[in-house]
FIMARVO-178472 format. One record per residue (C-alpha): residue in one letter; y, x, z. Coordinates in steps of 0.25 Angstrom, whole numbers, padded with zeros to 4 digits, always signed. Example, Ala and Ser with C-alpha at 12.3 -4.5 7.8 and 13.67 -1.06 7.14 Angstrom:
% FIMARVO-178472
A-0018+0049+0031
S-0004+0055+0029
END
This chain:
% FIMARVO-178472
M+0507+0569+0612
A+0501+0564+0625
L+0487+0557+0625
G+0486+0545+0633
P+0483+0530+0632
R+0494+0521+0626
L+0497+0507+0621
D+0501+0504+0607
L+0506+0491+0601
R+0503+0489+0586
Q+0505+0477+0577
S+0495+0475+0565
Q+0490+0463+0556
S+0476+0460+0553
L+0468+0449+0547
V+0458+0443+0556
M+0448+0433+0552
T+0446+0422+0562
P+0432+0416+0565
Q+0436+0404+0557
L+0440+0412+0545
Q+0427+0419+0546
Q+0419+0406+0547
A+0426+0401+0534
I+0423+0413+0526
K+0408+0412+0531
L+0407+0397+0527
L+0412+0400+0513
A+0400+0409+0510
L+0389+0400+0516
S+0380+0391+0507
N+0379+0377+0511
L+0365+0379+0518
E+0371+0391+0526
L+0383+0383+0529
E+0374+0372+0535
T+0368+0382+0544
Y+0381+0387+0548
I+0387+0373+0551
A+0374+0370+0560
E+0377+0382+0568
E+0391+0378+0570
I+0388+0364+0574
E+0378+0370+0584
K+0389+0378+0590
N+0401+0368+0590
P+0399+0355+0597
L+0410+0348+0589
L+0404+0350+0575
D+0394+0340+0570
T+0388+0335+0557
G+0385+0322+0552
D+0387+0312+0540
V+0401+0307+0539
S+0396+0295+0530
A+0387+0290+0541
E+0398+0289+0552
P+0405+0276+0554
K+0419+0276+0548
G+0426+0273+0562
D+0419+0285+0568
E+0430+0294+0573
S+0421+0304+0581
R+0422+0314+0569
D+0433+0315+0560
S+0430+0313+0545
G+0434+0324+0535
D+0435+0313+0523
D+0450+0312+0525
L+0452+0327+0522
P+0461+0328+0510
P+0456+0336+0498
E+0468+0346+0500
P+0467+0352+0487
G+0479+0361+0490
T+0474+0365+0504
Q+0472+0380+0507
G+0458+0384+0503
S+0447+0393+0510
D+0452+0405+0502
E+0466+0404+0507
I+0461+0401+0521
L+0453+0413+0521
S+0463+0422+0515
S+0474+0418+0525
G+0476+0423+0539
P+0468+0418+0551
A+0479+0410+0557
E+0482+0403+0544
A+0468+0401+0541
E+0465+0394+0554
S+0477+0385+0553
T+0473+0381+0538
L+0458+0378+0542
D+0462+0371+0555
M+0454+0358+0555
A+0463+0345+0553
G+0460+0335+0564
D+0455+0325+0554
A+0446+0335+0546
D+0434+0338+0555
Q+0423+0335+0545
F+0418+0344+0534
S+0413+0335+0522
N+0405+0343+0513
N+0405+0333+0501
S+0419+0336+0496
L+0420+0340+0481
S+0430+0348+0474
E+0444+0343+0478
S+0453+0352+0470
D+0462+0346+0459
G+0455+0346+0446
A+0442+0349+0452
L+0430+0348+0443
D+0423+0338+0451
G+0434+0327+0448
G+0433+0323+0463
L+0419+0316+0461
G+0407+0317+0469
M+0394+0322+0464
N+0389+0307+0463
G+0402+0301+0458
P+0415+0297+0465
A+0408+0289+0476
A+0398+0300+0480
S+0406+0312+0482
G+0399+0315+0495
S+0385+0318+0489
G+0380+0332+0491
A+0372+0332+0478
V+0372+0327+0464
G+0366+0313+0463
G+0366+0310+0478
E+0360+0316+0490
A+0354+0330+0488
P+0339+0331+0490
D+0335+0338+0503
F+0329+0351+0497
E+0326+0357+0511
N+0316+0347+0514
M+0309+0350+0500
L+0307+0364+0504
V+0293+0368+0508
A+0288+0380+0516
E+0278+0386+0507
T+0266+0394+0512
T+0268+0409+0511
L+0258+0418+0503
A+0253+0425+0516
E+0250+0411+0522
H+0243+0406+0509
L+0234+0418+0509
M+0231+0418+0524
E+0227+0403+0523
Q+0217+0407+0512
A+0212+0420+0519
G+0210+0412+0532
A+0200+0403+0525
I+0191+0414+0520
L+0193+0426+0530
S+0192+0427+0545
G+0192+0438+0556
K+0195+0452+0551
D+0195+0448+0537
L+0206+0438+0539
F+0214+0448+0547
I+0214+0458+0535
A+0217+0447+0526
Q+0229+0443+0534
H+0235+0457+0534
L+0232+0458+0519
I+0239+0445+0516
D+0251+0450+0524
Q+0252+0462+0514
I+0253+0453+0502
D+0267+0451+0497
E+0273+0438+0491
C+0269+0441+0477
G+0254+0442+0482
Y+0252+0457+0482
L+0246+0465+0493
Q+0256+0476+0498
A+0246+0485+0506
D+0238+0497+0504
L+0224+0493+0508
L+0220+0506+0515
E+0232+0507+0523
F+0231+0492+0526
A+0216+0494+0531
H+0221+0506+0540
R+0232+0497+0546
L+0222+0486+0550
G+0211+0495+0554
V+0201+0489+0544
Q+0192+0494+0533
L+0198+0496+0519
D+0186+0488+0513
D+0189+0476+0522
V+0203+0476+0517
K+0199+0477+0503
R+0188+0466+0505
I+0199+0456+0512
L+0209+0459+0501
I+0199+0454+0491
E+0199+0441+0499
V+0214+0440+0500
Q+0215+0442+0484
S+0205+0431+0483
L+0216+0421+0489
E+0225+0412+0482
P+0234+0415+0474
V+0226+0423+0465
G+0230+0438+0464
V+0236+0438+0478
G+0233+0451+0486
A+0233+0460+0474
R+0239+0474+0476
D+0245+0475+0462
L+0247+0467+0449
A+0235+0471+0443
E+0226+0467+0455
C+0234+0454+0455
L+0231+0451+0441
A+0216+0455+0442
L+0214+0446+0454
Q+0220+0434+0445
A+0211+0438+0433
K+0199+0438+0442
E+0202+0425+0447
A+0203+0420+0433
D+0190+0427+0429
R+0197+0435+0419
Y+0196+0449+0425
D+0186+0456+0415
P+0187+0471+0412
A+0197+0469+0401
M+0206+0461+0410
A+0204+0471+0421
R+0209+0483+0412
L+0221+0474+0407
I+0225+0472+0422
D+0223+0486+0425
N+0233+0490+0414
L+0245+0481+0416
D+0254+0492+0414
L+0249+0493+0399
L+0251+0478+0398
A+0265+0479+0403
K+0268+0489+0392
G+0261+0481+0381
A+0251+0491+0378
L+0241+0480+0372
P+0233+0489+0363
Q+0230+0499+0374
L+0226+0487+0383
K+0217+0481+0372
R+0209+0494+0371
M+0208+0496+0386
C+0203+0481+0389
G+0195+0481+0376
V+0200+0468+0371
D+0206+0463+0358
D+0220+0457+0357
E+0217+0443+0360
D+0209+0446+0373
L+0220+0455+0377
M+0231+0445+0375
D+0222+0435+0383
M+0221+0444+0395
I+0236+0447+0395
A+0239+0432+0395
E+0229+0430+0406
I+0236+0441+0414
R+0250+0435+0411
A+0245+0422+0417
Y+0242+0429+0431
D+0252+0429+0442
P+0257+0443+0446
K+0263+0437+0459
P+0253+0428+0464
G+0259+0427+0478
C+0271+0421+0473
K+0264+0408+0471
I+0264+0406+0486
G+0277+0402+0492
G+0284+0412+0502
G+0290+0402+0512
D+0301+0392+0512
V+0307+0387+0499
Q+0322+0389+0498
A+0330+0381+0489
V+0344+0383+0484
V+0353+0372+0489
P+0366+0371+0481
D+0379+0371+0488
I+0387+0365+0476
F+0384+0354+0466
I+0390+0354+0452
A+0389+0342+0443
E+0396+0337+0431
R+0400+0322+0430
G+0409+0317+0419
G+0413+0330+0414
K+0418+0335+0428
W+0411+0344+0438
L+0407+0339+0451
I+0406+0350+0462
E+0401+0347+0476
V+0396+0354+0488
N+0382+0351+0492
S+0384+0343+0505
A+0369+0341+0507
T+0368+0355+0514
L+0381+0354+0522
P+0382+0345+0535
K+0395+0338+0537
V+0402+0345+0549
L+0410+0336+0558
V+0419+0339+0570
N+0415+0329+0582
R+0429+0326+0588
T+0423+0315+0597
Y+0415+0326+0604
Y+0427+0335+0604
A+0435+0324+0611
E+0424+0322+0621
L+0422+0337+0624
K+0437+0339+0625
D+0439+0328+0636
G+0428+0334+0644
A+0433+0349+0643
Q+0441+0352+0655
D+0441+0368+0656
K+0449+0376+0646
A+0437+0384+0641
S+0430+0371+0637
K+0442+0366+0630
E+0444+0379+0622
W+0429+0379+0618
L+0431+0364+0613
N+0443+0367+0605
D+0436+0379+0599
C+0425+0371+0595
M+0434+0361+0589
A+0442+0372+0581
D+0429+0378+0576
A+0423+0365+0571
S+0436+0361+0564
W+0437+0375+0558
L+0422+0374+0553
V+0424+0360+0547
K+0437+0365+0539
A+0430+0378+0535
L+0418+0370+0529
D+0428+0361+0522
Q+0435+0373+0516
R+0422+0379+0512
Q+0418+0367+0504
R+0431+0366+0497
T+0431+0381+0493
I+0416+0379+0488
I+0421+0367+0479
K+0433+0375+0474
V+0425+0387+0470
A+0413+0379+0464
T+0424+0371+0456
E+0429+0383+0450
I+0416+0389+0447
V+0412+0376+0439
K+0426+0377+0432
Q+0423+0391+0428
Q+0408+0389+0424
E+0409+0375+0418
N+0402+0380+0405
F+0390+0385+0413
F+0388+0371+0420
R+0389+0364+0407
E+0382+0374+0397
G+0374+0384+0405
V+0373+0399+0409
E+0377+0404+0396
H+0391+0398+0398
L+0393+0405+0412
R+0407+0412+0412
P+0410+0425+0419
L+0416+0421+0433
T+0420+0429+0445
L+0423+0426+0459
K+0438+0430+0457
N+0439+0420+0445
V+0435+0409+0454
A+0444+0414+0466
D+0456+0415+0457
K+0454+0401+0451
I+0453+0394+0465
E+0463+0403+0472
M+0453+0409+0482
H+0449+0423+0485
E+0437+0429+0478
S+0429+0431+0491
T+0431+0416+0495
V+0424+0413+0481
S+0413+0423+0484
R+0410+0417+0497
V+0410+0403+0491
T+0400+0406+0480
S+0390+0414+0489
N+0377+0408+0493
K+0381+0394+0486
Y+0374+0387+0475
L+0379+0377+0464
S+0370+0366+0459
C+0373+0361+0445
S+0366+0355+0433
R+0361+0369+0429
G+0355+0372+0442
T+0359+0379+0455
F+0367+0392+0454
E+0373+0401+0465
L+0388+0401+0464
K+0388+0416+0462
Y+0381+0413+0449
F+0393+0408+0442
F+0400+0421+0444
T+0396+0431+0433
S+0402+0443+0426
G+0407+0442+0412
I+0402+0448+0399
Q+0413+0451+0389
S+0413+0443+0376
S+0411+0451+0363
T+0420+0441+0356
G+0431+0442+0366
G+0429+0428+0371
E+0426+0424+0386
A+0416+0433+0394
A+0403+0427+0397
S+0396+0428+0411
A+0384+0437+0413
E+0375+0426+0416
A+0378+0420+0402
V+0375+0433+0396
K+0361+0434+0403
S+0358+0420+0398
H+0361+0424+0384
I+0352+0437+0386
K+0340+0428+0391
A+0342+0418+0380
L+0341+0429+0369
I+0329+0436+0375
D+0322+0423+0377
N+0324+0419+0363
E+0321+0433+0357
D+0310+0435+0346
P+0298+0442+0352
K+0297+0451+0340
K+0312+0454+0341
I+0315+0457+0356
L+0329+0459+0359
S+0334+0472+0364
D+0346+0474+0373
D+0354+0479+0362
K+0351+0467+0354
L+0354+0458+0365
V+0368+0464+0366
A+0370+0461+0351
L+0365+0447+0353
L+0374+0445+0365
K+0386+0451+0358
D+0384+0440+0347
K+0385+0430+0358
G+0398+0435+0362
F+0393+0444+0374
D+0398+0458+0374
I+0387+0465+0383
A+0382+0479+0385
R+0367+0482+0383
R+0365+0487+0397
T+0371+0473+0402
V+0361+0466+0393
A+0350+0474+0399
K+0355+0471+0413
Y+0356+0456+0411
R+0342+0456+0404
E+0336+0463+0416
A+0343+0453+0426
L+0336+0442+0418
G+0323+0448+0420
L+0321+0451+0405
G+0314+0463+0400
S+0319+0473+0390
S+0316+0472+0375
V+0303+0480+0376
Q+0298+0473+0388
R+0301+0459+0381
R+0294+0464+0368
R+0282+0468+0375
Q+0281+0455+0384
K+0283+0446+0372
A+0273+0454+0364
L+0263+0451+0375
E+0267+0436+0375
G+0265+0435+0360
K+0251+0441+0360
A+0247+0433+0372
A+0252+0420+0365
END
């Protein structure tokens, strides 16, 4: 066979994701706050995109087309069908209609038989509200940047030290972690700075005298000792108790009583004193900007029906400025300018349509979650049902990956608090009576209730918890009980017995 260059013609099929499809997928996974940033970047790049309050515009203003005349279209193709179809079909499906260039983020669930009953969060006349009861408070303006622990300590050190001493103190403070502990070896620290070890020890005493009390300690015992000294309770008996915290953790009270040379009453007083100290004094001082969780969806019950609404307070209204487009089009003479302007118009129209589809998809998924977990919203976590992404995807006829993107990084606010959407998807525990399975979160709630109400003289072992849960209808293995108990931060029966014995004696 001769070797040489040649040309071959082959025909093949492949699925190619257009930039528009990639954008639609990306928008689904973004939270409202992330989406706000994304929209701001797009507006900066595209001169035909604009934001504004439609309600503030004159009714006769035709400079921007209103999206209020968009029909609900309950039978229209959803985001999942669009994403699963071919690129050409998806582009034609998501093409923006000439009279739908505005994305309105106040719409409620528009499917037939929706839980919200077609009402707004504030009643029939107030469907555009972004929060229950009216305009949502501006939480961002309420956030305050707190002073960090290092700044707090340096401010105090600067008032009592100067020169070389302040230099050493500054580097010591830099080695203090957020809990208030010094993470440095003093000898190595002294060699690195080129100073005497005695000077470092002397300045460390000054740093340990700063507020909060206990900061600058190298271990827990030193931290508690500093607080005991500040409270004038650091006598020889207290010193021996603090030096033997391992025995205290084991509950070796008779041995501690002999070592400290005190009676039962004095020992209980000393233990109560230690328990009142802060093992992490540095945590009292803030570590930067306070971050608040902003819900993406509001859920409320009115007249026996559930109202579901996207939080419009965190989303700007996106408009396509057709007047500006017409002005630019009249001035465009060369082919490149016209192509660039048409591309801007197509991108703007696609973004508006994609945002509208995103909102409809979120409402659709949230509505199904409320249907599936209605008992949770009415009665609490013990009635949370097992639920998977596939269950919701099958009900709303979407792909499981689409539901996963919709529920990522998004929070739901209801009368019971604010929850991540992923919280409502839990594994199931088989019922011992053959009835409906229970969610893992519901089982954890029962375990916590049993342990909280246990008799201090009859601490429940994991085997006993298994038996009690079986009586409640949960068929669960001992290792699963131990895993859930540890996830709740609850100790073993031995640890709880020891802890409650100490609490009983201290009381």
